[in-house]
N, C-alpha and C positions, 0 to 999 in steps of 0.2 A: 504494500500500500504506500501511497505517496503522502508525505506530511509536508505541510507548509510551514516553513521556518521564517516567520515574519521578522524576527530580530536579525537574522542573517541578511535578509533582503534589504532591510532598512540600513544595516551597517554598510552594505555595498553601495547603495544609492544615496545615502544621506549627504555625503560630501560632494556629490555631483549634482548640484541644484540647477545650474544653467543648462537649458535644453534647447537645441537648435530646432526651430519650428519647421524647417524644411526637411531635414533628414533624421532628426531625433538623436543626434549625437549629444553626449553629455559632457559638461566641463565643471571643474571645481569652482567653488564660490570664493576664490581669493584673487589676488592681483594677477598671478600667472594664469589662472583659469580665465579671467576676463580678457587678458591679452590673447590667449589661444582662441577664445570664443570670437573675439573681434576679427582675428586673422581668418578664422573659418568662415565667418559671415562675408568677409571681403572676397574669399574664394568663391562662395556661392554667387556673389554679385558679378564677378568677372566671368564666371562660367555662363550665367544667364545672359549677360551682355553679348558674349561670343555666340551663343545659340541664336539670339535675336538677329545678330548681324548675318549669320548664315542664312536665315530665313529670308532676309531682305535682299540678299545677293542673288542675281539672276544666274541660273544654271544653264549652261549651253554645252551641247555635245557636238562633236564633229560628225559629219554625215558619212564619211568614208573611213575605213580602217587604214592605218598606216601600211605601207608596202611590206614591212617586215613581219606583220601579223598574219598568220595563216588562218583561214576560215575554219569554223567548227565543221567536223566531218558531215554532220547532218545537213548543214547548209550547202556544203560542197556538192553532196549528192543531189540536192534540190536544184541547184543551178545547172548541174550537168544534164539533168533530165529535161529542163525547160529551155 
């Protein structure tokens, strides 16, 4: 049977009061924890900004394959038949 050890859980999580609202990562409630938490939130900001930039950037693809790329065998058979 499983027992719930409330004291053990509280001892593990009591010191980690700062919680990231985005990913749930926890940080200590002291000066170093605040510094780490702030750096973590900056990381989320940079990552989200990069993702938004990717969405806004137009994606274009070349129409033809480069000469050094061989076609997939299935396509090769298709083109030889037609």
